[in-house]
N, CA and C atoms as an extended XYZ file, in Angstrom:
450
Properties=species:S:1:pos:R:3:atomname:S:1:resname:S:1:resid:I:1 pbc="F F F"
N         0.854       -1.164        0.000 N   UNK     1
C         0.000        0.000        0.000 CA  UNK     1
C         0.904        1.232        0.000 C   UNK     1
N         0.572        2.175       -0.831 N   UNK     2
C         1.426        3.358       -0.911 CA  UNK     2
C         1.279        4.206        0.346 C   UNK     2
N         2.255        5.050        0.576 N   UNK     3
C         2.276        5.893        1.763 CA  UNK     3
C         1.098        6.878        1.749 C   UNK     3
N         0.748        7.420        0.566 N   UNK     4
C        -0.346        8.376        0.469 CA  UNK     4
C        -1.674        7.722        0.832 C   UNK     4
N        -1.921        6.520        0.318 N   UNK     5
C        -3.161        5.818        0.632 CA  UNK     5
C        -3.195        5.484        2.116 C   UNK     5
N        -2.081        5.065        2.668 N   UNK     6
C        -2.026        4.742        4.087 CA  UNK     6
C        -2.397        5.958        4.925 C   UNK     6
N        -1.846        7.114        4.588 N   UNK     7
C        -2.154        8.327        5.342 CA  UNK     7
C        -3.610        8.724        5.164 C   UNK     7
N        -4.153        8.520        3.972 N   UNK     8
C        -5.547        8.877        3.736 CA  UNK     8
C        -6.471        7.993        4.567 C   UNK     8
N        -6.086        6.738        4.771 N   UNK     9
C        -6.918        5.829        5.557 CA  UNK     9
C        -6.774        6.065        7.053 C   UNK     9
N        -5.594        6.436        7.488 N   UNK    10
C        -5.360        6.589        8.921 CA  UNK    10
C        -5.617        7.998        9.424 C   UNK    10
N        -5.521        8.990        8.546 N   UNK    11
C        -5.724       10.368        8.956 CA  UNK    11
C        -6.787       11.036        8.070 C   UNK    11
N        -8.059       10.657        8.211 N   UNK    12
C        -9.091       11.184        7.314 CA  UNK    12
C        -9.224       12.700        7.350 C   UNK    12
N        -8.925       13.337        8.481 N   UNK    13
C        -9.061       14.783        8.562 CA  UNK    13
C        -8.055       15.508        7.668 C   UNK    13
N        -6.930       14.841        7.311 N   UNK    14
C        -5.916       15.467        6.480 CA  UNK    14
C        -6.371       15.538        5.025 C   UNK    14
N        -7.090       14.493        4.543 N   UNK    15
C        -7.459       14.455        3.139 CA  UNK    15
C        -8.923       14.831        2.910 C   UNK    15
N        -9.661       15.248        3.913 N   UNK    16
C       -11.073       15.594        3.747 CA  UNK    16
C       -11.192       17.029        3.266 C   UNK    16
N       -11.028       17.210        1.946 N   UNK    17
C       -11.047       18.535        1.342 CA  UNK    17
C       -12.422       19.169        1.402 C   UNK    17
N       -13.473       18.342        1.532 N   UNK    18
C       -14.830       18.887        1.501 CA  UNK    18
C       -15.126       19.770        2.716 C   UNK    18
N       -14.422       19.577        3.825 N   UNK    19
C       -14.669       20.401        5.002 CA  UNK    19
C       -14.281       21.849        4.762 C   UNK    19
N       -13.309       22.068        3.864 N   UNK    20
C       -12.860       23.427        3.628 CA  UNK    20
C       -13.561       24.087        2.448 C   UNK    20
N       -14.389       23.328        1.677 N   UNK    21
C       -15.086       23.890        0.517 CA  UNK    21
C       -16.356       24.582        0.984 C   UNK    21
N       -16.600       25.845        0.580 N   UNK    22
C       -17.729       26.617        1.102 CA  UNK    22
C       -19.104       26.082        0.698 C   UNK    22
N       -19.240       25.353       -0.414 N   UNK    23
C       -20.553       24.879       -0.852 CA  UNK    23
C       -20.785       23.389       -0.621 C   UNK    23
N       -19.907       22.730        0.153 N   UNK    24
C       -20.066       21.315        0.434 CA  UNK    24
C       -20.046       21.091        1.932 C   UNK    24
N       -20.913       20.160        2.390 N   UNK    25
C       -20.874       19.836        3.811 CA  UNK    25
C       -19.840       18.745        4.058 C   UNK    25
N       -19.809       18.155        5.239 N   UNK    26
C       -18.752       17.221        5.630 CA  UNK    26
C       -18.711       15.958        4.776 C   UNK    26
N       -19.816       15.554        4.172 N   UNK    27
C       -19.800       14.333        3.359 CA  UNK    27
C       -19.734       14.638        1.869 C   UNK    27
N       -19.517       15.886        1.494 N   UNK    28
C       -19.334       16.245        0.102 CA  UNK    28
C       -20.611       16.566       -0.643 C   UNK    28
N       -21.724       16.749        0.060 N   UNK    29
C       -22.983       17.097       -0.589 CA  UNK    29
C       -23.132       18.609       -0.688 C   UNK    29
N       -23.731       19.104       -1.778 N   UNK    30
C       -23.913       20.552       -1.922 CA  UNK    30
C       -24.875       21.100       -0.875 C   UNK    30
N       -24.553       22.267       -0.344 N   UNK    31
C       -25.424       22.891        0.645 CA  UNK    31
C       -26.045       24.176        0.115 C   UNK    31
N       -25.483       24.764       -0.887 N   UNK    32
C       -25.960       26.016       -1.442 CA  UNK    32
C       -27.178       25.750       -2.329 C   UNK    32
N       -28.251       26.572       -2.209 N   UNK    33
C       -29.477       26.409       -2.980 CA  UNK    33
C       -29.197       26.513       -4.480 C   UNK    33
N       -28.330       27.450       -4.892 N   UNK    34
C       -28.006       27.617       -6.304 CA  UNK    34
C       -27.326       26.364       -6.875 C   UNK    34
N       -26.519       25.717       -6.069 N   UNK    35
C       -25.846       24.498       -6.509 CA  UNK    35
C       -26.865       23.405       -6.769 C   UNK    35
N       -27.846       23.243       -5.886 N   UNK    36
C       -28.906       22.245       -6.070 CA  UNK    36
C       -29.714       22.545       -7.327 C   UNK    36
N       -30.044       23.788       -7.537 N   UNK    37
C       -30.833       24.165       -8.712 CA  UNK    37
C       -30.072       23.849       -9.999 C   UNK    37
N       -28.782       24.133      -10.025 N   UNK    38
C       -27.978       23.844      -11.202 CA  UNK    38
C       -27.900       22.332      -11.466 C   UNK    38
N       -27.734       21.554      -10.400 N   UNK    39
C       -27.694       20.105      -10.564 CA  UNK    39
C       -29.009       19.570      -11.124 C   UNK    39
N       -30.118       20.083      -10.652 N   UNK    40
C       -31.436       19.647      -11.140 CA  UNK    40
C       -31.613       20.040      -12.603 C   UNK    40
N       -31.233       21.254      -12.967 N   UNK    41
C       -31.367       21.711      -14.356 CA  UNK    41
C       -30.496       20.869      -15.293 C   UNK    41
N       -29.265       20.620      -14.886 N   UNK    42
C       -28.364       19.812      -15.712 CA  UNK    42
C       -28.917       18.401      -15.887 C   UNK    42
N       -29.436       17.820      -14.815 N   UNK    43
C       -30.009       16.475      -14.882 CA  UNK    43
C       -31.206       16.437      -15.824 C   UNK    43
N       -32.084       17.432      -15.741 N   UNK    44
C       -33.258       17.479      -16.618 CA  UNK    44
C       -32.868       17.649      -18.086 C   UNK    44
N       -31.902       18.513      -18.355 N   UNK    45
C       -31.456       18.739      -19.735 CA  UNK    45
C       -30.836       17.455      -20.310 C   UNK    45
N       -29.967       16.800      -19.545 N   UNK    46
C       -29.359       15.549      -20.008 CA  UNK    46
C       -30.413       14.472      -20.242 C   UNK    46
N       -31.388       14.378      -19.344 N   UNK    47
C       -32.463       13.399      -19.510 CA  UNK    47
C       -33.274       13.675      -20.762 C   UNK    47
N       -33.577       14.946      -21.014 N   UNK    48
C       -34.335       15.301      -22.216 CA  UNK    48
C       -33.544       14.972      -23.476 C   UNK    48
N       -32.255       15.287      -23.492 N   UNK    49
C       -31.423       14.983      -24.656 CA  UNK    49
C       -31.343       13.479      -24.917 C   UNK    49
N       -31.149       12.697      -23.876 N   UNK    50
C       -31.105       11.251      -24.041 CA  UNK    50
C       -32.436       10.718      -24.554 C   UNK    50
N       -33.542       11.262      -24.046 N   UNK    51
C       -34.866       10.850      -24.512 CA  UNK    51
C       -35.058       11.140      -25.987 C   UNK    51
N       -34.627       12.304      -26.432 N   UNK    52
C       -34.739       12.668      -27.847 CA  UNK    52
C       -33.883       11.746      -28.710 C   UNK    52
N       -32.674       11.496      -28.282 N   UNK    53
C       -31.772       10.627      -29.049 CA  UNK    53
C       -32.365        9.231      -29.196 C   UNK    53
N       -32.846        8.644      -28.096 N   UNK    54
C       -33.409        7.299      -28.163 CA  UNK    54
C       -34.686        7.251      -28.987 C   UNK    54
N       -35.517        8.275      -28.913 N   UNK    55
C       -36.749        8.260      -29.703 CA  UNK    55
C       -36.455        8.387      -31.196 C   UNK    55
N       -35.437        9.164      -31.567 N   UNK    56
C       -35.062        9.292      -32.976 CA  UNK    56
C       -34.523        7.959      -33.495 C   UNK    56
N       -33.687        7.305      -32.717 N   UNK    57
C       -33.136        6.015      -33.128 CA  UNK    57
C       -34.244        4.972      -33.229 C   UNK    57
N       -35.153        4.949      -32.252 N   UNK    58
C       -36.241        3.973      -32.235 CA  UNK    58
C       -37.205        4.189      -33.385 C   UNK    58
N       -37.429        5.434      -33.782 N   UNK    59
C       -38.370        5.731      -34.858 CA  UNK    59
C       -37.843        5.290      -36.216 C   UNK    59
N       -36.557        5.020      -36.310 N   UNK    60
C       -35.976        4.576      -37.566 CA  UNK    60
C       -35.499        5.717      -38.439 C   UNK    60
N       -35.576        6.947      -37.950 N   UNK    61
C       -35.121        8.095      -38.725 CA  UNK    61
C       -33.611        8.032      -38.946 C   UNK    61
N       -32.909        7.428      -38.003 N   UNK    62
C       -31.465        7.255      -38.131 CA  UNK    62
C       -31.212        5.769      -38.282 C   UNK    62
N       -30.583        5.392      -39.363 N   UNK    63
C       -30.280        3.985      -39.599 CA  UNK    63
C       -28.805        3.749      -39.325 C   UNK    63
N       -28.543        2.780      -38.484 N   UNK    64
C       -27.172        2.429      -38.152 CA  UNK    64
C       -26.865        1.111      -38.843 C   UNK    64
N       -25.883        1.109      -39.715 N   UNK    65
C       -25.519       -0.102      -40.455 CA  UNK    65
C       -24.694       -1.016      -39.571 C   UNK    65
N       -24.992       -2.324      -39.622 N   UNK    66
C       -24.131       -3.260      -38.895 CA  UNK    66
C       -22.708       -3.165      -39.432 C   UNK    66
N       -21.714       -3.463      -38.581 N   UNK    67
C       -20.326       -3.279      -38.984 CA  UNK    67
C       -19.934       -4.017      -40.260 C   UNK    67
N       -20.510       -5.204      -40.486 N   UNK    68
C       -20.098       -5.950      -41.669 CA  UNK    68
C       -20.754       -5.441      -42.946 C   UNK    68
N       -21.743       -4.528      -42.857 N   UNK    69
C       -22.394       -4.000      -44.042 CA  UNK    69
C       -21.926       -2.591      -44.381 C   UNK    69
N       -21.010       -2.082      -43.593 N   UNK    70
C       -20.457       -0.772      -43.885 CA  UNK    70
C       -19.728       -0.870      -45.220 C   UNK    70
N       -19.907        0.118      -46.063 N   UNK    71
C       -19.368        0.055      -47.413 CA  UNK    71
C       -17.853       -0.158      -47.402 C   UNK    71
N       -17.433       -1.141      -48.175 N   UNK    72
C       -16.013       -1.455      -48.302 CA  UNK    72
C       -15.524       -0.911      -49.634 C   UNK    72
N       -14.256       -0.665      -49.708 N   UNK    73
C       -13.699       -0.294      -51.005 CA  UNK    73
C       -13.590       -1.572      -51.826 C   UNK    73
N       -14.018       -1.487      -53.079 N   UNK    74
C       -14.010       -2.677      -53.911 CA  UNK    74
C       -12.899       -2.610      -54.942 C   UNK    74
N       -12.530       -3.778      -55.383 N   UNK    75
C       -11.477       -3.950      -56.369 CA  UNK    75
C       -12.004       -4.822      -57.480 C   UNK    75
N       -11.336       -4.837      -58.571 N   UNK    76
C       -11.657       -5.761      -59.653 CA  UNK    76
C       -10.556       -6.804      -59.732 C   UNK    76
N       -10.957       -8.054      -59.927 N   UNK    77
C       -10.012       -9.161      -59.986 CA  UNK    77
C       -10.167       -9.895      -61.312 C   UNK    77
N        -9.078      -10.355      -61.852 N   UNK    78
C        -9.126      -11.182      -63.057 CA  UNK    78
C        -9.397      -12.627      -62.637 C   UNK    78
N        -9.804      -13.456      -63.604 N   UNK    79
C       -10.019      -14.877      -63.303 CA  UNK    79
C        -8.721      -15.523      -62.820 C   UNK    79
N        -7.605      -15.090      -63.382 N   UNK    80
C        -6.301      -15.651      -62.979 CA  UNK    80
C        -5.993      -15.308      -61.521 C   UNK    80
N        -6.334      -14.085      -61.095 N   UNK    81
C        -6.096      -13.688      -59.696 CA  UNK    81
C        -6.960      -14.509      -58.745 C   UNK    81
N        -8.192      -14.744      -59.141 N   UNK    82
C        -9.102      -15.519      -58.294 CA  UNK    82
C        -8.670      -16.984      -58.252 C   UNK    82
N        -8.176      -17.499      -59.377 N   UNK    83
C        -7.834      -18.920      -59.495 CA  UNK    83
C        -6.792      -19.385      -58.480 C   UNK    83
N        -5.916      -18.522      -58.018 N   UNK    84
C        -4.882      -18.948      -57.061 CA  UNK    84
C        -5.430      -19.147      -55.644 C   UNK    84
N        -6.650      -18.703      -55.415 N   UNK    85
C        -7.284      -18.839      -54.087 CA  UNK    85
C        -8.216      -20.043      -54.121 C   UNK    85
N        -7.633      -21.234      -54.191 N   UNK    86
C        -8.415      -22.440      -54.437 CA  UNK    86
C        -8.208      -23.534      -53.384 C   UNK    86
N        -7.888      -23.115      -52.162 N   UNK    87
C        -7.629      -24.074      -51.092 CA  UNK    87
C        -8.588      -23.837      -49.927 C   UNK    87
N        -8.659      -24.796      -49.048 N   UNK    88
C        -9.493      -24.678      -47.849 CA  UNK    88
C        -9.039      -23.494      -46.992 C   UNK    88
N        -7.732      -23.249      -46.964 N   UNK    89
C        -7.188      -22.166      -46.143 CA  UNK    89
C        -7.188      -20.813      -46.863 C   UNK    89
N        -7.591      -20.813      -48.127 N   UNK    90
C        -7.624      -19.589      -48.927 CA  UNK    90
C        -8.609      -19.817      -50.081 C   UNK    90
N        -9.883      -19.541      -49.808 N   UNK    91
C       -10.937      -19.919      -50.737 CA  UNK    91
C       -11.743      -18.712      -51.214 C   UNK    91
N       -11.604      -18.415      -52.499 N   UNK    92
C       -12.405      -17.366      -53.133 CA  UNK    92
C       -13.318      -18.036      -54.155 C   UNK    92
N       -14.497      -17.454      -54.307 N   UNK    93
C       -15.414      -17.955      -55.331 CA  UNK    93
C       -15.968      -16.775      -56.129 C   UNK    93
N       -16.472      -17.089      -57.320 N   UNK    94
C       -17.113      -16.092      -58.172 CA  UNK    94
C       -18.583      -16.470      -58.278 C   UNK    94
N       -19.457      -15.512      -58.008 N   UNK    95
C       -20.898      -15.717      -58.170 CA  UNK    95
C       -21.437      -14.506      -58.912 C   UNK    95
N       -21.972      -14.763      -60.104 N   UNK    96
C       -22.517      -13.700      -60.958 CA  UNK    96
C       -21.537      -12.534      -61.110 C   UNK    96
N       -20.312      -12.849      -61.460 N   UNK    97
C       -19.246      -11.873      -61.717 CA  UNK    97
C       -18.862      -11.026      -60.497 C   UNK    97
N       -19.168      -11.509      -59.318 N   UNK    98
C       -18.721      -10.872      -58.075 CA  UNK    98
C       -17.791      -11.850      -57.366 C   UNK    98
N       -16.770      -11.317      -56.736 N   UNK    99
C       -15.751      -12.149      -56.084 CA  UNK    99
C       -15.974      -12.123      -54.576 C   UNK    99
N       -15.938      -13.309      -53.978 N   UNK   100
C       -16.160      -13.461      -52.541 CA  UNK   100
C       -15.010      -14.247      -51.926 C   UNK   100
N       -14.488      -13.750      -50.808 N   UNK   101
C       -13.486      -14.490      -50.040 CA  UNK   101
C       -14.245      -15.232      -48.945 C   UNK   101
N       -14.529      -16.493      -49.171 N   UNK   102
C       -15.332      -17.288      -48.238 CA  UNK   102
C       -14.472      -18.142      -47.307 C   UNK   102
N       -13.189      -17.847      -47.233 N   UNK   103
C       -12.274      -18.624      -46.391 CA  UNK   103
C       -12.790      -18.806      -44.960 C   UNK   103
N       -13.285      -17.729      -44.296 N   UNK   104
C       -13.754      -17.926      -42.919 CA  UNK   104
C       -14.988      -18.826      -42.826 C   UNK   104
N       -15.692      -19.014      -43.938 N   UNK   105
C       -16.933      -19.783      -43.931 CA  UNK   105
C       -16.725      -21.254      -44.300 C   UNK   105
N       -15.602      -21.598      -44.881 N   UNK   106
C       -15.374      -22.957      -45.382 CA  UNK   106
C       -15.636      -24.003      -44.299 C   UNK   106
N       -15.106      -23.802      -43.107 N   UNK   107
C       -15.283      -24.782      -42.016 CA  UNK   107
C       -16.740      -24.888      -41.566 C   UNK   107
N       -17.516      -23.808      -41.714 N   UNK   108
C       -18.911      -23.795      -41.275 CA  UNK   108
C       -19.882      -24.268      -42.356 C   UNK   108
N       -19.417      -24.404      -43.580 N   UNK   109
C       -20.288      -24.739      -44.706 CA  UNK   109
C       -21.037      -26.042      -44.430 C   UNK   109
N       -22.380      -25.992      -44.421 N   UNK   110
C       -23.167      -27.195      -44.109 CA  UNK   110
C       -22.932      -28.338      -45.095 C   UNK   110
N       -22.524      -28.012      -46.310 N   UNK   111
C       -22.257      -29.043      -47.317 CA  UNK   111
C       -20.840      -29.578      -47.258 C   UNK   111
N       -20.126      -29.249      -46.181 N   UNK   112
C       -18.753      -29.735      -46.029 CA  UNK   112
C       -17.836      -29.152      -47.089 C   UNK   112
N       -17.035      -30.022      -47.674 N   UNK   113
C       -16.038      -29.592      -48.664 CA  UNK   113
C       -16.629      -29.318      -50.042 C   UNK   113
N       -17.938      -29.423      -50.193 N   UNK   114
C       -18.567      -29.155      -51.494 CA  UNK   114
C       -18.274      -27.737      -51.954 C   UNK   114
N       -18.079      -26.843      -51.023 N   UNK   115
C       -17.766      -25.450      -51.373 CA  UNK   115
C       -16.428      -25.358      -52.104 C   UNK   115
N       -15.560      -26.345      -51.886 N   UNK   116
C       -14.231      -26.325      -52.503 CA  UNK   116
C       -14.238      -26.828      -53.955 C   UNK   116
N       -15.360      -27.402      -54.408 N   UNK   117
C       -15.429      -27.938      -55.771 CA  UNK   117
C       -15.151      -26.858      -56.816 C   UNK   117
N       -15.540      -25.634      -56.515 N   UNK   118
C       -15.312      -24.534      -57.455 CA  UNK   118
C       -14.494      -23.416      -56.812 C   UNK   118
N       -13.683      -23.747      -55.820 N   UNK   119
C       -12.824      -22.743      -55.178 CA  UNK   119
C       -11.880      -22.158      -56.213 C   UNK   119
N       -11.795      -20.839      -56.247 N   UNK   120
C       -10.944      -20.166      -57.221 CA  UNK   120
C       -11.575      -20.100      -58.595 C   UNK   120
N       -12.853      -20.410      -58.691 N   UNK   121
C       -13.526      -20.471      -59.990 CA  UNK   121
C       -14.965      -19.967      -59.845 C   UNK   121
N       -15.722      -20.064      -60.933 N   UNK   122
C       -17.111      -19.608      -60.943 CA  UNK   122
C       -18.002      -20.632      -60.241 C   UNK   122
N       -18.674      -20.202      -59.183 N   UNK   123
C       -19.551      -21.064      -58.395 CA  UNK   123
C       -21.019      -20.683      -58.550 C   UNK   123
N       -21.342      -19.888      -59.543 N   UNK   124
C       -22.706      -19.382      -59.705 CA  UNK   124
C       -23.727      -20.508      -59.762 C   UNK   124
N       -23.484      -21.523      -60.584 N   UNK   125
C       -24.454      -22.609      -60.756 CA  UNK   125
C       -24.697      -23.352      -59.438 C   UNK   125
N       -23.634      -23.701      -58.754 N   UNK   126
C       -23.776      -24.394      -57.473 CA  UNK   126
C       -24.383      -23.517      -56.396 C   UNK   126
N       -24.049      -22.253      -56.424 N   UNK   127
C       -24.557      -21.325      -55.416 CA  UNK   127
C       -26.077      -21.199      -55.501 C   UNK   127
N       -26.610      -21.165      -56.721 N   UNK   128
C       -28.055      -21.024      -56.897 CA  UNK   128
C       -28.763      -22.373      -57.004 C   UNK   128
N       -28.093      -23.428      -56.572 N   UNK   129
C       -28.689      -24.758      -56.606 CA  UNK   129
C       -29.765      -24.925      -55.538 C   UNK   129
N       -30.557      -26.002      -55.648 N   UNK   130
C       -31.692      -26.225      -54.740 CA  UNK   130
C       -31.276      -26.522      -53.294 C   UNK   130
N       -30.008      -26.835      -53.073 N   UNK   131
C       -29.545      -27.171      -51.723 CA  UNK   131
C       -29.421      -25.956      -50.812 C   UNK   131
N       -29.397      -24.744      -51.385 N   UNK   132
C       -29.201      -23.546      -50.572 CA  UNK   132
C       -30.519      -22.899      -50.176 C   UNK   132
N       -30.636      -22.575      -48.898 N   UNK   133
C       -31.790      -21.810      -48.412 CA  UNK   133
C       -31.633      -20.358      -48.854 C   UNK   133
N       -32.718      -19.600      -48.856 N   UNK   134
C       -32.661      -18.210      -49.327 CA  UNK   134
C       -31.781      -17.345      -48.430 C   UNK   134
N       -31.571      -17.720      -47.188 N   UNK   135
C       -30.743      -16.895      -46.292 CA  UNK   135
C       -29.293      -16.800      -46.769 C   UNK   135
N       -28.849      -17.779      -47.550 N   UNK   136
C       -27.474      -17.775      -48.042 CA  UNK   136
C       -27.228      -16.584      -48.968 C   UNK   136
N       -28.275      -16.120      -49.643 N   UNK   137
C       -28.121      -14.996      -50.565 CA  UNK   137
C       -27.819      -13.694      -49.817 C   UNK   137
N       -28.349      -13.548      -48.605 N   UNK   138
C       -28.033      -12.377      -47.777 CA  UNK   138
C       -26.699      -12.558      -47.074 C   UNK   138
N       -26.428      -13.777      -46.671 N   UNK   139
C       -25.230      -14.071      -45.896 CA  UNK   139
C       -23.944      -13.844      -46.694 C   UNK   139
N       -23.982      -14.103      -47.979 N   UNK   140
C       -22.772      -14.034      -48.800 CA  UNK   140
C       -22.234      -12.603      -48.917 C   UNK   140
N       -23.088      -11.615      -48.729 N   UNK   141
C       -22.663      -10.220      -48.877 CA  UNK   141
C       -21.502       -9.851      -47.958 C   UNK   141
N       -21.439      -10.463      -46.789 N   UNK   142
C       -20.349      -10.094      -45.865 CA  UNK   142
C       -18.991      -10.582      -46.353 C   UNK   142
N       -18.967      -11.470      -47.353 N   UNK   143
C       -17.711      -12.006      -47.885 CA  UNK   143
C       -17.302      -11.333      -49.212 C   UNK   143
N       -18.106      -10.419      -49.686 N   UNK   144
C       -17.837       -9.742      -50.972 CA  UNK   144
C       -16.565       -8.910      -50.887 C   UNK   144
N       -15.678       -9.094      -51.870 N   UNK   145
C       -14.428       -8.318      -51.884 CA  UNK   145
C       -14.226       -7.540      -53.177 C   UNK   145
N       -15.016       -7.834      -54.212 N   UNK   146
C       -14.842       -7.084      -55.458 CA  UNK   146
C       -15.567       -7.725      -56.617 C   UNK   146
N       -15.306       -7.169      -57.801 N   UNK   147
C       -15.949       -7.642      -59.015 CA  UNK   147
C       -14.937       -8.357      -59.912 C   UNK   147
N       -15.469       -9.178      -60.800 N   UNK   148
C       -14.631       -9.877      -61.762 CA  UNK   148
C       -14.380       -8.955      -62.956 C   UNK   148
N       -13.099       -8.865      -63.354 N   UNK   149
C       -12.761       -8.052      -64.533 CA  UNK   149
C       -13.302       -8.748      -65.771 C   UNK   149
N       -13.687       -7.954      -66.736 N   UNK   150
C       -14.172       -8.528      -68.014 CA  UNK   150
C       -13.052       -9.080      -68.844 C   UNK   150
């Protein structure tokens, strides 16, 4: 324990600054009427501001995008550039001329290694196959990294 803390614990009268402050009583509470009024006004103003902020957000007037949907800078990739990403540890696919880095999803893919059948290549046909639920079409957006060059 530091010497300052020790003295503060053993000699409370030495560190009790509130006794010498003109608008605070012995326990640090305001005693002046103007001080109380200011505290009440500040509390009411802050409460009103917080209420306005929450009501605006709740009404939908302000839309907050989830972190993964925040606009990313996009690039264009050639088929040759995409083709080198054809492994479980580095898996890119092309769907409708858009390039997706699905590496983080490979282990979670419900179809197992089927996702690797077209790794580094065009997966459009397999992607729109009957085995995929419609939620996959929304889910893939978080893996989008760019477009395929013509």
